[in-house]
N, C-alpha and C positions, 0 to 999 in steps of 0.2 A: 572413823575417817574412811571415806570411800576412795577407790583407786583414783578417781578424778581429783581428789583433794591431796594426793600424795605429792611430795616435793620432788623436783627434778633439778638438774644442774643449773638451769636458767634461774631458778628461785634463789640460788645462792647469792645472787647479786643483791637481793633484798634483805638477807639475813645478817644481822649484826650481833646477835646474841651468841656468846661462846657456847652456851648449853645447847642451843638449837643446832649449831654446827657440829658439836660432838654427837648429838643424836642422829643427824644426817649421816655422818661418817660411820657411826656404829651400824646403822642400817645397811649401808653400802658394803661394809666389811662382811656382815652376815649374809647378805645376798650373794656376794661373790663366792663365799664358801658353799652355799647351797647349790649355786649354779655349777660348781665343779664337782658336786657330789661328795663334798667333805663334811665332816662333823662340824656343827656350829660351835666354834670356840672363840671367845672374846673375853679378855681379861683387862683389868686395870691394876695399877700399883699405887699404894700409898703406905708410907711407913710412919712410925711414931714421931719422927722428927719433922714431918710435914712434906717430905719428898713425894711428889705425885706425878704419875705419867698416865695420860688419858687411856691409851690402849696398848696391850701387849698381844700381838697377833702371832700365834704359832703357825709357821709355814712348813709344809712337808718338804723335806730335803733342803730347807733354806733357813733353818734356825728360827729365832724369835725376832719379830720386828716391833720395837717400841715406837709408838707414834703419838705425837702431840697434835691435836687439832686446834687450829686458831681461826677466829673469825676475821682476823686482819688480812689485808692484801699485802701489807708490808711486813716482811719477815726480818727479824733482828737476831743477832747472836744470843741475846738473853733468852729467847724462846727455846734454845737448845740446852739450857743449863740442866734441867731435870733429866733430860735424855742422857747427857754426859755423866751425870752423877749415878744414874742407874746402870749405865754401861760399866762403870768401875766395879759395881757389885756383880753384874752378870758375866762380865768377861766375854769370852768368845761365843757364848750363847746368843748375845745380842748381835745379830748379823747385819742389820740395816736400821739405822736411826733416822727417823723421818719427822719433819714438821710439815703437816698438811695444812694448807691455807686456801682461802678463796682466791680465785683466778685474778691475775693482774689484767688491767686493761691494755697495758703496753706490751710490746713484743719482747721487751727486756725482762728476763726472769732471774730471780735469785736461785741458784742451783745448790750451792754449798752455804750453809748457815754458819757452821763451825767445823773444825776438823772432824771428819767422819759423820757429819750430820747433813742429810739432804733436805732441801726444801722442794716439795712437790705440791702443785695445786691439787685439789681434791679429785678432779677428774683423772689426773695422772696417777694418783695413788690407786684409784679404782681400776684403771687399766692395768697397772702392774699386778694388782691382786688377781685379776682375771686371767693373767697369763699362766698362773699356776706355778 
């Protein structure tokens, strides 16, 4: 893939595949780490009972950020279930629980999906990651 073929935030409008969104978010997470001169670290979680979380992002001085990436523009409380389950196991190490989603067309955005879980559009997540 040449640089001109690379996806950008405008392309997210056309992507409906969960796997493609996850790939885009993974690339943005790693780019933000490289841009800040950090070691590239990106993990996922899956256990024998089927609990799965898309990304576990270690943050310097900010703990671990579990993130679920969703192709949907509509965020529902059910999307937070795996994050909340993992938080019970991680305890205080999970500092920020995030459902990252495609951007809404309206100005009204969902901010809290469930108690302690934030809904951020993908560009907001990347901006927060870039702040260090």
